[in-house]
C-alpha positions in Angstrom: -202.8 173.8 -13.6 -204.9 172.0 -16.2 -203.2 170.2 -19.0 -202.5 171.6 -22.5 -201.0 174.8 -21.2 -197.3 176.1 -21.9 -195.4 178.2 -19.4 -194.7 181.4 -21.4 -193.3 183.7 -18.6 -192.5 183.6 -14.7 -191.1 185.6 -12.0 -190.3 185.4 -8.2 -190.9 188.3 -6.0 -190.0 188.9 -2.4 -193.0 189.2 0.0 -193.2 192.9 -0.1 -196.0 195.1 -1.5 -193.4 197.1 -3.3 -192.5 194.2 -5.5 -196.0 193.9 -6.7 -195.1 196.6 -9.5 -193.1 194.0 -11.1 -196.1 191.5 -11.4 -198.0 194.5 -12.9 -195.5 195.1 -15.5 -195.5 191.4 -16.3 -199.2 191.5 -16.6 -198.9 194.4 -19.0 -196.2 192.4 -21.1 -198.1 189.0 -21.1 -201.6 190.7 -22.2 -199.7 192.5 -24.8 -198.0 189.5 -26.2 -201.1 187.4 -26.0 -203.3 190.0 -27.6 -205.8 190.1 -24.5 -208.5 192.7 -25.4 -208.1 196.1 -23.8 -211.8 195.5 -22.2 -210.6 192.5 -20.3 -207.4 193.8 -19.1 -208.6 195.4 -15.9 -210.1 192.1 -14.9 -206.8 190.3 -15.2 -204.9 193.1 -13.3 -207.2 193.3 -10.5 -207.5 189.4 -10.1 -203.9 188.8 -10.4 -202.7 191.5 -8.3 -205.1 190.5 -5.7 -203.9 187.0 -5.6 -200.1 188.3 -5.3 -201.3 190.6 -2.5 -203.1 187.6 -0.8 -199.9 185.4 -1.1 -197.7 188.0 0.4 -200.1 188.8 3.2 -201.8 185.7 4.2 -199.4 183.0 2.8 -195.7 184.5 3.4 -197.2 186.8 6.2 -194.7 189.4 5.1 -191.7 187.5 5.5 -189.2 189.1 3.1 -187.2 185.8 2.9 -190.1 184.1 1.4 -191.2 184.5 -2.3 -194.3 184.5 -4.3 -193.9 182.7 -7.6 -196.1 183.9 -10.5 -196.2 182.1 -13.8 -198.2 182.6 -17.0 -199.4 179.7 -19.2 -200.9 179.9 -22.6 -203.3 177.6 -24.4 -205.0 178.5 -28.0 -208.2 179.7 -26.3 -207.2 180.7 -22.7 -204.4 181.7 -20.5 -203.8 181.1 -16.8 -201.7 183.1 -14.1 -200.5 180.9 -11.4 -199.5 182.2 -8.1 -197.7 180.3 -5.3 -196.7 181.4 -1.9 -194.6 179.5 0.6 -197.4 179.5 3.3 -199.3 176.5 4.6 -202.4 177.4 2.5 -205.9 177.9 4.0 -209.4 176.4 4.0 -210.5 177.7 0.5 -213.9 175.6 0.6 -215.2 177.7 3.8 -214.8 181.4 3.2 -217.1 183.8 4.6 -219.3 185.3 1.9 -218.2 189.1 1.9 -221.8 190.1 0.4 -223.6 188.8 3.6 -225.0 191.6 5.9 -222.4 190.9 8.7 -219.6 191.1 6.6 -220.4 193.9 4.0 -218.8 196.7 6.0 -215.6 194.7 6.8 -212.5 196.0 5.0 -211.1 192.7 4.1 -212.3 189.5 2.7 -213.1 190.3 -0.7 -210.1 189.1 -2.5 -211.2 185.5 -3.7 -214.7 186.9 -4.2 -213.2 189.5 -6.7 -210.9 187.0 -8.5 -213.9 184.6 -9.0 -216.0 187.4 -10.4 -213.3 188.7 -12.6 -211.9 185.6 -14.1 -213.3 182.8 -15.9 -212.3 180.2 -13.6 -210.2 180.0 -10.4 -208.9 176.7 -8.8 -206.7 176.1 -5.8 -204.0 173.7 -5.2 -201.5 172.7 -2.5 -204.1 173.2 0.2 -204.6 176.7 -1.1 -201.0 177.9 -1.3 -201.4 178.0 -4.9 -204.0 179.6 -7.1 -204.7 179.2 -10.9 -206.6 182.1 -12.4 -208.1 181.5 -15.8 -209.1 183.7 -18.5 -210.5 183.1 -22.1 -209.0 185.0 -24.9 
């Protein structure tokens, strides 16, 4: 995560899609506390839940003994959701383009594309096991 941010909240959830509800509740609370405009709330919700779903499925491979860690950091003009799984990471520099003709009808492969298009910035750390999703206030 970039410098100058202060952690304002964090949770850990098991690698189970049912636990995503806790993250959604956290997003509601944090967006309210930080005064996020209602117009941008949907972007935050979709981008962050997509990152959490990816961490559960691809990072932790649904192993219930592994956790997904979500932290929220604030700065005067922006905020960041950081999502970390306990997996090995992935090659985030060589992802297939979900908009190319050979991928357009595939059911998977759009998560990171969505994150990048809904957030102001997305960065990966720890070999891709951690993603930081930035939003401007």
